[in-house]
Each structure stands twice: as C-alpha cells, then as structure tokens.
N, C-alpha and C positions, 0 to 999 in steps of 0.2 A: 507829123501826130494829131487825132482825133481830138475834135471837142466835145468835153463828152458834155451834155446838156442838162444833166442833174447836177453834176457837180457844179455848172453855173449858178442854178439855183440855189442849191445850197450854199453856196460862198455868198451871194449876192444876201440872203437871209441871213448868215451868220454875220459880215459887217453892217445890215444893217439894224441889226441886234447891240453888238460891241463898238461900233464905232464911236470916235467922241471929236470934236474940234481940235481938242490938245493931242491926241495920240492917234498915230498911226499903227497901221496892223501890217503884220508882214505874216504874207500868205506860207511863208516855208513855216510858220510857227502853228499856224491853226492846225487843228485834230477833226477831220472829217474823216469820211468812211470811205476816201478815196486815194490812192497813190499818191505822194508828195508832190510829184512832178505833173500829175491832172491838174491838181490845185493851183500849183503856179503856173499851169498854161492857162487854164480858165482865167485866174488875174492878170496873166497877160494880154490875153485879149481883152478881155473886159476893158483895160485900160485903153488899149489899141480902137476900142469902139464907141469908146466916151460913156460906157455903162460906169464906170469909176471913173475918182480922181486919186492920182496919185504920183509915185515918181518910180522910175524905171531905170536902173543904172546895171549894165554891162560891164565886167571885170575881164583883164587879159588872164589867160589861164583856165577861167571859168565856164562851163559850159551855161550854167542855170544862170539867170539875170536876178537880182535882188530888187524887190519890188516893196516900196511903202504906200499902201494904201489909204488915203485921207479920207474919203466919202462918197457915197453914192452920189452920179451925177443926178439932173433933172429928167434924162433920157432913161438911166439904169433905174430910177426909181418909177416911171412909166409902165417902162418894161418889168419888173418886180411887183408891179403891184396886178399885171395881167396875168402873171404866172403863179400869185402865193396863194391862191386857195387851192387846196389839194384837190377836189374835185375840177375845177379848170383845168389844174393842171393835169390829171388823168384823162381827163377826156382832149385835151390839147396833144399830148404825147400819142393817145390811138389815133388820131387823125395825121399826126406828123411818120408815126409807123411806116405809112403805106408807100412814101415815098424816100428814095437810096439817099438825099441830099436835105438840109433845111437849113438854110438860114438864122440867128438869132432873131433878127429883126422880123421875119417871117413867123417864126413860130410865136413871137407876140403879136402880132395881128392875129392871127388862128386864136390863139387865146383872148383876143379881144372880141373875137366874133363868137366864139363860145359865151363870152361871159353876157352880149348881146344875145346872145338866142336863149338863155335861160333867163334871162331878166324878160324879154318879150313873151315869153310861157309863163311867167309872173301876173301879166297886166290882164 
C-alpha cells in the first residue's frame, strides 16, 4: 500500500487539533477526505516512525489493525511544524514531485530547507 503524504499531513493536523491527554483518537473514526484505509495506514506508519504515540492491536480474523492515538511525539511535532504552512507545504511538494520516491524524513528536511530559504529572503 502506498503512503499518502497529504493524508499524513492532514492526519497530523487533525491529531494536533483534537488530541487530549485523557482521550485516545481512533483513526477509523476520523473523517478526512481520504479512503478509510489510507487514514488507518497513515496512522500505522506514523506510529512506526515514532511521529505519534499510541497503541496498535491486531486481532485474529481481522485484516485491519486497531489503533488508539494518544498524542504527537516530539519528532512528530518537529515534522508537522516544518510542513504546517500551506506555502511551505506547496513548495515542498513541488520539489518532491520530481522524484519517484520520497521518505517522510526527507520531506521534513526539504520543508526545513524551504523555510530557511524563505527566512533568508526576509533578512
């Protein structure tokens, strides 16, 4: 299954907006403009990458895992802070589309460089 970077960004923004210490978020109940499996897959990969904190459970007889998202981790916040701005995100996607594959960590680094360029042009 292919990781949808737009879905990753939107999911992180959703988690940031709606997470709370005493409530876990079930990605299968999140209504974003993506297929249910894309959202669940993005949550699963964000959990594996340590961008979110949560619990993943798999059950016999079910192809889909159950995930409870508790919060965004420090690394997740660093990544989200780099891709949050729509202008930065647009420029980052423009650069990334020139390559056939791009990891989330590399996307974060590109976004960071885009931000640095934008700040430098203001000095």
